[in-house]
C-alpha positions, -999 to 999 in steps of 0.1 A, spaced: -292 186 125 -315 155 118 -286 136 104 -269 137 139 -295 113 154 -286 76 161 -305 53 140 -318 17 144 -293 -9 133 -314 -26 105 -283 -47 95 -278 -65 130 -285 -102 123 -319 -115 133 -319 -137 164 -337 -170 165 -368 -168 187 -364 -173 224 -390 -177 252 -413 -197 230 -430 -216 260 -437 -181 276 -450 -168 243 -473 -199 239 -486 -194 275 -493 -158 270 -514 -166 238 -537 -192 254 -562 -168 271 -570 -147 241 -574 -179 219 -597 -195 246 -617 -164 250 -625 -161 213 -628 -198 207 -606 -196 175 -612 -222 150 -581 -230 128 -584 -250 96 -552 -262 78 -553 -266 40 -525 -284 19 -504 -283 49 -495 -320 50 -457 -325 51 -451 -286 52 -424 -278 77 -401 -250 84 -385 -232 67 -415 -214 49 -428 -179 43 -459 -172 63 -481 -142 49 -509 -131 74 -537 -106 70 -538 -79 97 -569 -66 116 -559 -67 154 -533 -79 179 -552 -111 181 -538 -120 147 -503 -128 163 -518 -151 190 -536 -172 161 -503 -171 142 -485 -186 172 -512 -213 174 -510 -220 137 -471 -226 137 -468 -243 170 -443 -257 181 -421 -241 155 -400 -209 156 -408 -178 137 -392 -144 129 -418 -117 127 -414 -85 106 -426 -57 131 -429 -18 126 -403 2 143 -427 16 169 -431 -18 183 -396 -15 195 -401 16 214 -383 12 247 -381 -25 244 -357 -32 217 -338 -58 235 -369 -78 241 -382 -77 204 -349 -88 192 -347 -116 218 -379 -130 207 -367 -129 171 -385 -99 157 -372 -80 125 -375 -43 126 -391 -26 95 -401 12 85 -434 9 69 -438 13 31 -401 16 24 -380 -5 0 -354 -18 24 -330 -44 12 -318 -51 46 -352 -68 53 -346 -92 25 -314 -101 40 -329 -107 74 -357 -128 59 -331 -148 41 -313 -154 74 -345 -165 90 -353 -193 65 -316 -203 63 -318 -209 100 -346 -233 93 -373 -210 107 -405 -193 96 -404 -159 81 -438 -143 92 -449 -113 73 -481 -90 75 -478 -75 40 -507 -52 44 -483 -35 69 -511 -21 90 -545 -30 107 -573 -29 80 -592 2 83 -627 -15 77 -621 -53 78 -613 -56 41 -580 -62 22 -554 -34 23 -532 -28 -6 -504 -54 -11 -469 -48 -26 -463 -62 -59 -429 -71 -48 -443 -99 -27 -440 -124 -56 -404 -117 -61 -396 -118 -24 -411 -153 -23 -393 -164 -54 -362 -153 -39 -365 -170 -5 -371 -203 -24 -393 -219 3 -429 -228 6 -453 -199 7 -481 -202 34 -510 -179 40 -529 -173 71 -562 -155 69 -582 -147 101 -619 -138 102 -637 -120 130 -607 -100 144 -618 -66 130 -653 -69 139 -642 -78 174 -617 -50 179 -619 -26 149 -589 -2 142 -612 28 148 -623 16 184 -599 -11 197 -623 -22 225 -626 -60 227 -662 -69 219 -657 -106 230 -665 -121 196 -664 -159 198 -659 -186 173 -635 -165 153 -619 -184 123 -586 -188 104 -574 -207 74 -537 -217 72 -530 -226 36 -499 -237 16 -501 -218 -17 -469 -230 -32 -446 -258 -23 -409 -253 -30 -413 -271 -62 -445 -253 -73 -428 -220 -66 -398 -229 -89 -422 -235 -117 -443 -202 -114 -431 -168 -122 -434 -138 -97 -464 -125 -112 -483 -156 -108 -471 -160 -73 -483 -124 -66 -517 -130 -81 -522 -163 -61 -513 -143 -29 -536 -115 -39 -566 -138 -45 -560 -155 -12 -561 -122 7 -596 -113 -5 -616 -109 27 -643 -89 43 -649 -92 80 -685 -74 80 -696 -99 53 -683 -128 73 -701 -114 104 -734 -113 84 -730 -148 69 -722 -162 104 -752 -142 120 -727 -131 145 -746 -104 166 -724 -80 186 -745 -63 212 -715 -40 224 -736 -7 231 -707 16 218 -702 -4 186 -701 26 163 -680 50 183 -650 60 162 -665 47 129 -665 84 117 -628 81 116 -632 59 86 -664 72 72 -654 108 72 -676 120 43 -715 120 44 -731 96 22 -762 118 23 -749 155 17 -713 147 7 -698 170 33 -664 160 46 -650 161 80 -685 166 97 -692 130 106 -693 120 143 -704 89 162 -717 79 196 -731 47 210 -744 28 181 -751 59 160 -732 75 131 -743 110 122 -735 141 101 -732 175 119 -738 193 87 -772 179 74 -782 159 106 -787 125 91 -782 96 113 -774 59 109 -779 31 134 -751 4 134 -770 -28 139 -757 -59 160 -750 -75 126 -726 -46 117 -748 -31 90 -759 6 88 -795 15 87 -807 51 82 -830 66 110 -850 84 83 -850 81 45 -828 61 23 -799 40 35 -772 49 12 -747 22 22 -758 -7 45 -722 -23 41 -696 -3 57 -668 -12 32 -691 1 4 -693 34 20 -654 35 24 -649 25 -13 -672 53 -24 -651 77 -5 -620 63 -25 -638 69 -57 -645 105 -48 -608 109 -39 -598 93 -73 -621 118 -90 -602 148 -74 -570 132 -84 -580 127 -121 -593 163 -121 -559 174 -108 -576 193 -78 -566 170 -49 -547 192 -23 -541 192 14 -520 216 35 -518 223 71 -495 231 101 -487 202 122 -467 189 150 -441 162 143 -422 136 162 -393 116 147 -384 81 156 -348 75 142 -342 47 166 -363 35 197 -376 67 211 -395 98 199 -377 131 193 -401 160 192 -393 183 162 -420 208 171 -441 226 145 -439 218 109 -459 221 76 -474 192 58 -487 192 23 -501 164 2 -510 170 -34 -505 158 -70 -468 160 -63 -469 136 -31 -461 145 5 -438 172 16 -429 177 51 -408 209 62 -398 226 93 -372 241 115 -353 220 142 -329 239 165 -323 267 139 -318 244 109 -344 240 81 -354 206 69 -375 193 41 -385 157 34 -405 147 2 -422 115 -10 -430 113 -46 -464 97 -53 -451 70 -76 -426 59 -48 -454 54 -20 -479 29 -27 -496 35 7 -490 52 40 -496 43 76 -521 63 97 -533 61 132 -564 72 151 -560 88 185 -524 74 185 -515 57 219 -548 73 232 -532 106 238 -517 121 207 -546 124 182 -548 113 146 -516 111 127 -501 100 94 -468 82 97 -444 87 70 -411 68 66 -376 71 50 -349 44 55 -336 63 84 -365 80 100 -401 76 109 -422 108 112 -454 109 133 -472 140 119 -502 153 137 -522 180 117 -535 210 137 -559 240 135 -577 224 104 -606 200 96 -589 168 82 -591 131 78 -561 109 79 -583 83 63 -585 106 32 -548 110 31 -543 73 31 -568 69 3 -553 96 -17 -518 81 -13 -530 48 -27 -549 64 -55 -520 87 -65 -498 57 -68 -523 39 -90 -530 70 -111 -493 77 -120 -486 39 -125 -515 37 -149 -502 68 -168 -469 52 -173 
């Protein structure tokens, strides 16, 4: 039954970017509001075509990228949900559709078309907003991709976008003097003389960033009164008692419903315990502690999650409700199973084939937290129900399972 759905045409040739003057105009207010400062490094003589690799923390990233490449054209790789009900527009402004965390050879052909047209191939290799303002996992295939395209490799790393509008609470805090560095990592000649592993390691090093550390170093105070609301989506495990899924947040306070401990999020983005020891003042340190705990479960062979859920499929540019389903995630990876119009279906993702996964908090403000799993033909938005859970833990477990099986090999 699922095979009867119409699919998005990934092979349709990418268009060169249109409406550039309008795009530039629409970006100006956001750039002025946040007083973005752009520094260019090793960019003398670098003109399109080239590959532009950008970090990803908020929608403001795209506006800074538009400023950085002005006045040139770019083709941006965009997730399929960006094409929802507006495919014609996204194609017209030169966007390339991608299903997250899939090995799609059609994307390589589209990027090759882009640089062959003399344009910029803009990629956000983290493939999602950072969960806590630090680097998300990067695909090792990046080095091979850059070698294949045979054009200069440029990075654009933005600072301040996460603390201004964190993924767990997208409200704009009005942070000013955000920063960005645009840097040519490899000229065409340098790329020819480097192997793909060297290229990847250089990219990986350039993508080391920490927005909360940047905020503290800049003494950037954020007085937004609800600055901690939503933080429990990322920090789902209590650092005091270790209990999972009992964290909550309100105003500037993060707290555990199980043991009652509370932490204040300061105007400098740090955590301070209301009473007793402050286990982690730096938010990314708490997040990495959770990762270590997930890794321990995996190494012990005890990691497992199972629940009933609701699932929507996006084979093209609209949602198709598939109704109730069952989702499991364990040492064997993800399994999604259900019944659609009287026919059973089952989709599986092996842990060694999925180096990360996409998650959403309160998706579109009305659907709740979900995990987004993709095949080459379908994008499944899965909403766990009737259980205590954290999509953040599912994300961490996906990454750590991939690392675990890779290290075993």
